[in-house]
C-alpha positions, -999 to +999 in steps of 0.1 A: +202+461-319+178+460-337+152+475-309+173+499-300+169+507-335+134+510-334+136+527-304+154+554-320+138+559-349+103+569-325+123+595-305+125+609-336+094+610-349+083+620-317+112+654-316+113+658-349+077+675-353+084+695-321+115+710-336+099+722-372+069+736-348+095+757-327+114+770-358+076+784-372+071+797-342+110+818-342+103+828-379+067+837-373+079+858-346+086+893-357+068+895-388+033+886-370+032+906-332-001+899-330-006+861-326+028+866-303+008+855-269-009+825-290+023+812-296+039+810-264+009+792-258+023+770-283+058+769-276+046+760-240+028+733-243+051+722-268+077+723-243+057+697-219+050+672-250+086+671-254+085+666-215+068+635-213+079+622-245+109+619-234+102+607-202+081+577-218+121+575-237+135+568-207+110+544-190+112+520-227+152+526-226+145+511-179+124+481-200+146+474-225+175+472-201+157+450-172+162+413-162+143+378-166+153+351-146+141+321-160+119+297-139+095+261-147+063+267-132+031+242-131-002+246-126-019+233-089-045+206-093-065+193-063-075+156-053-072+143-019-050+137+001-041+102+010-010+093+041-005+055+044+011+029+077+037+013+062+054-026+078+068-056+064+044-088+069+043-120+054+015-142+035+003-176+058-019-204+044-047-203+068-045-238+069-007-259+071+004-284+083+034-311+087+017-343+091+039-375+107+028-411+114+015-421+151+032-453+152+066-462+149+071-483+119+086-487+078+066-470+059+056-495+033+029-474+010+031-441-006-001-430-022+009-392-028+036-370-044+049-336-039+018-313-058-008-337-057-046-324-048-056-343-019-090-343+002-098-342+042-099-376+052-075-392+023-045-420+033-013-399+023+003-432+033+009-464+055+040-477+081+042-520+081+006-528+107+010-569+095+013-571+139-013-557+142-037-571+112-026-612+128-036-594+164-068-587+151-077-616+130-072-642+164-091-615+184-116-621+157-112-660+167-118-656+200-148-628+199-166-648+178-168-676+205-171-654+235-200-634+217-214-669+213-214-676+248-228-648+260-259-652+232-268-691+253-259-673+284-283-651+280-309-667+268-312-689+298-310-657+317-342-644+297-352-680+311-345-680+345-323-710+343-289-704+352-277-676+383-270-641+369-234-645+381-231-667+348-247-643+328-231-611+341-195-632+337-201-639+299-208-599+294-181-585+309-162-612+286-179-597+255-172-562+263-139-570+265-131-583+243-149-554+219-132-530+232-100-549+227-108-556+192-117-515+192-080-510+201-065-528+181-081-513+151-075-482+162-037-481+163-037-497+128-057-467+121-024-448+132+001-465+118-017-447+078-014-406+076-039-390+073-053-361+053-077-334+080-076-308+054-083-298+019-050-289-004-021-299-022+004-315-017+035-295-005+063-319+000+066-355+009+100-356+031+099-397+034+105-435+010+093-466+006+109-488+032+123-457+055+119-462+099+095-431+102+083-420+143+061-400+157+073-365+154+094-371+120+080-351+086+068-370+068+040-353+045+032-313+043-004-300+033-009-266+024-049-249+018-036-221-010-078-212-011-074-198+023-038-173+024-038-147+039-008-116+050-003-109+082+016-084+099+022-065+134+022-028+142+033-010+165+012+002+200+008+037+185-012+030+155-044+007+170-066+039+171-052+042+131-061+009+117-094-005+114-109-037+093-122-022+061-089+001+054-077-002+022-044-019+022-022-011-011+002-046-010+041-051-031+057-082-032+093-072-041+097-110-048+077-106-082+069-071-086+033-070-081+010-048-064-023-052-055-054-037-045-070-051-010-087-045+025-078-050+059-098-082+067-088-083+114-070-056+133-068-077+162-080-049+198-051-066+216-018-051+222+015-077+224+030-076+258+065-082+247+065-061+218+035-039+227+022-042+189-008-052+173-019-085+145-032-071+113-040-102+088-052-090+051-071-119+027-055-127-010-080-133-034-056-142-062-038-173-040-027-188-066+004-169-075+020-162-038+033-184-019+034-190+020+065-168+041+069-145+015+076-111+019+050-088+018+051-044+021+015-042+030+008+003+027-027+007+051-046+036+049-047+054+077-056+091+060-075+106+034-086+148+032-125+147+032-121+169-002-100+175-024-067+195-013-033+209-036-007+188-014+030+201-031+060+185-027+073+192+007+110+210-013+090+236-032+083+251+010+108+268+017+108+290+058+114+329+065+130+342+097+096+345+116+086+308+113+063+311+082+061+292+052+058+301+021+066+295-015+066+311-050+044+317-073+045+332-111+019+359-111+021+382-151+057+372-153+061+387-117+072+361-084+048+367-060+054+351-027+025+336-007+025+317+026+009+294+035-009+269+056+007+230+056-014+201+067+002+162+067+028+148+049+033+116+035+058+107+010+076+138-001+044+157+001+028+181+020-009+187+024-015+228+020-051+237+040-047+275+036-024+299+008-027+281-020-056+288-054-062+261-083-053+290-100-022+296-090+014+286-111+037+274-087+074+279-092+092+245-093+123+249-105+148+284-101+132+294-073+167+296-063+179+332-045+141+345-060+126+378-041+090+386-042+087+415-074+114+399-095+104+394-136+104+361-149+098+341-181+085+310-177+102+280-202+083+265-222 
């Protein structure tokens, strides 16, 4: 209403001088015939001005009735476009052993408990070896006699006294006794459960007085200083994944995310499931557990320079199969054809068609046409 009043006042201000001039011309027409030609010329000029003013007023009235579409638009910021290969993996301990007794027997000693830090070669538990120790004691007594007999026979043989057969018999008895003792000592060693690695006791599955045998789980040892993530990827990714590629790892259980690099990518394809293995070393091992699930995102593509990327749902397709987007330029819709590159996670790479200075229409673009008047929400 205010706008109409202002326009009415402007129209009156423009028309009033013209009416006055026409009246003056009419009043003077009969008195001064000498200026008739000049006055007619002035009358023609005034009519021309009146026509121009009427045209401007019509245009103003048309603009005031013109409708604007309310939209949202955002500036475009070029950045490096990256794509990732998503796969599920698991945490694996490179050094993880489940130990058992090598000799059947009764557990008589357990030297560790779960959580203990142990070193390679440490005795973790023992079974009853009293019979073996008694046999060793008996053999040692016999061994002393055999050794003395051998020493004397050797001394005589060195002096060329006695026969060679006597010397060789004494030597054979000595060596046989040594082998028997060595066998018994090895059997005694096998009654002890010894750790082959440095690590942490993860589980103790035996109790004092319990009967055990080879193959029965007794103690599990894990080296948490050497954890890694392993995953199997489809054969189609073999040419895209390499040692040193950036990786983003997410652990769903702990809601933790870390960055790492591919430490190993197998060059061999499994004939059973057509996959190849990938390994990723973990530096902060204490936070993770063997066999824990990990979601792995391996970076397989990075644009050579910063490019424009936009959400896929902003892109439309015309009847000719060409892709386009709408941008706002001076409050007017402008249609821009675009050429798309790769897509990832709801974003698409725009290789041609958009500039960093464009304002991409992000809301309210449904039903828009090129040339429509728009107003951007503040």
